[in-house]
Each structure stands twice: as C-alpha cells, then as structure tokens.
C-alpha positions in Angstrom: 8.9 33.6 -15.2 11.4 36.0 -16.6 13.3 35.3 -19.8 17.1 35.4 -19.4 18.7 38.3 -21.3 21.2 37.2 -23.9 24.9 37.6 -22.8 27.2 39.2 -25.3 31.0 39.1 -24.6 33.0 41.9 -26.1 36.8 41.6 -26.4 38.9 44.7 -27.4 42.0 46.3 -26.1 40.5 49.8 -26.6 38.7 50.8 -23.3 36.7 53.5 -25.0 35.3 51.1 -27.6 34.6 48.5 -24.9 32.6 51.1 -23.0 30.8 52.2 -26.1 29.8 48.7 -27.1 28.8 47.9 -23.6 26.4 50.9 -23.5 25.1 50.0 -27.0 24.4 46.4 -26.1 22.9 47.2 -22.7 20.6 49.8 -24.3 19.3 47.0 -26.6 18.5 44.7 -23.7 21.6 42.5 -23.7 23.9 41.7 -20.9 27.4 42.9 -22.0 30.5 41.4 -20.5 33.7 43.3 -21.5 37.2 42.0 -21.6 40.4 43.9 -22.4 42.1 40.9 -23.9 41.5 37.4 -25.2 43.3 36.0 -22.2 40.9 37.7 -19.8 37.9 36.2 -21.6 39.5 32.7 -21.6 40.2 33.0 -17.8 36.7 34.1 -17.1 35.2 31.4 -19.3 32.5 31.2 -21.9 29.8 29.9 -19.6 26.5 31.7 -20.3 27.9 33.6 -23.3 25.5 33.7 -26.2 27.5 35.8 -28.7 31.1 36.9 -28.9 32.3 40.2 -30.5 36.1 40.5 -30.7 38.6 42.9 -32.2 41.0 41.3 -34.6 44.1 43.3 -33.8 45.0 42.9 -30.2 48.3 42.2 -28.4 48.9 38.6 -27.5 46.1 36.4 -28.8 44.4 38.2 -31.7 40.8 37.9 -32.8 41.4 35.2 -35.3 43.2 33.0 -32.8 40.5 33.7 -30.2 37.8 32.7 -32.7 39.7 29.4 -33.4 40.1 28.7 -29.7 36.4 29.5 -29.0 35.1 27.4 -31.9 36.9 24.3 -30.5 35.0 24.6 -27.3 31.7 26.2 -28.5 31.4 25.5 -32.2 27.9 27.0 -32.4 28.7 30.2 -30.6 28.2 33.2 -33.0 31.4 35.2 -33.3 31.6 38.7 -34.8 34.9 40.2 -35.7 35.6 44.0 -35.7 38.7 45.8 -37.0 40.1 49.1 -37.8 42.4 47.5 -40.4 41.3 47.6 -44.0 43.3 44.8 -45.7 41.4 42.5 -48.0 43.1 39.6 -46.4 41.1 40.2 -43.2 37.9 39.5 -45.1 39.3 36.3 -46.5 40.5 35.1 -43.1 37.2 35.9 -41.5 35.2 33.3 -43.4 33.3 31.0 -41.1 32.3 33.8 -38.7 28.8 35.3 -38.1 29.8 38.8 -39.1 32.6 41.2 -39.9 32.5 44.9 -39.1 35.1 47.6 -40.0 35.6 50.4 -37.5 33.9 52.8 -37.3 30.9 50.6 -37.7 27.2 51.3 -37.6 26.0 50.3 -34.1 22.5 49.5 -35.3 23.8 47.2 -38.0 25.8 45.4 -35.4 22.8 45.1 -33.1 20.7 43.7 -36.0 23.4 41.1 -36.8 23.6 40.0 -33.1 19.8 39.8 -33.0 19.7 37.7 -36.2 22.4 35.4 -34.8 20.5 34.8 -31.6 17.2 34.2 -33.5 19.0 31.6 -35.7 20.5 30.0 -32.7 17.0 29.8 -31.0 15.6 28.2 -34.2 18.4 25.6 -34.3 17.9 24.8 -30.6 14.2 24.2 -31.2 14.8 21.9 -34.1 17.3 19.9 -32.1 14.8 19.4 -29.2 
C-alpha cells in the first residue's frame, strides 16, 4: 500500500514564484497545486489539500482574507503566509497562522515548517482517533 503524498496548495499572483515553489515542493516529495489567485483556489476547492501557502499582497482577495475564508471551512488546515512587504503590521495581522515568511525566503526553512505542520497534524489526528 502506497502512502499518499501530502498536497500543498500555493497561491501567488507571481507566476515565477509559483513555478519556483512548485519545483521546491515537488522535489521534497509533496504534490504542489498552484493557483494564480485566491478565487482560483476557492473555485477548485480545498478537497485533499493538506497545507496552504499564500501570498499576502494579491489583487482581489488578499492572503489575509483567504486565510479567514479557509479557516471557516477548514479550521485545522495549516496556513503559511508569504510576502514581499516589510511592514510590522503584517506580523501582527498574521497571528493565528502556521508560519510567516518574508520574500526572499529560505526554501529549506519553508520546507521544514511545512513538514513540522504536517507532523503536528498527523499527531493530532492520531490522538483524536
């Protein structure tokens, strides 16, 4: 029996960053699903998604709004925010998330954080069973 590879959804309006994150996640053994906007993720749905990584500053629904929408439907889903902005207010507003990364970020640190979130989720699932 093969274990299902974790699915990480990535939302960012920068196609180069989407491609880069997709390559990074796939190289670490994850299934990466890329979306150019919050709306495209919401249309596709969260079924099967184990982790969400989203940019904060996007046209339309921004990363904070997306986090709020996702948490209403999937409160246990780990959500990581990424941003190129450097305002302190972002850190404050990002409370209640699994992680916060400023661009350019260390890919290995992001992978480690995603791995930790998935292990924590697995542990919680075992305790609930």
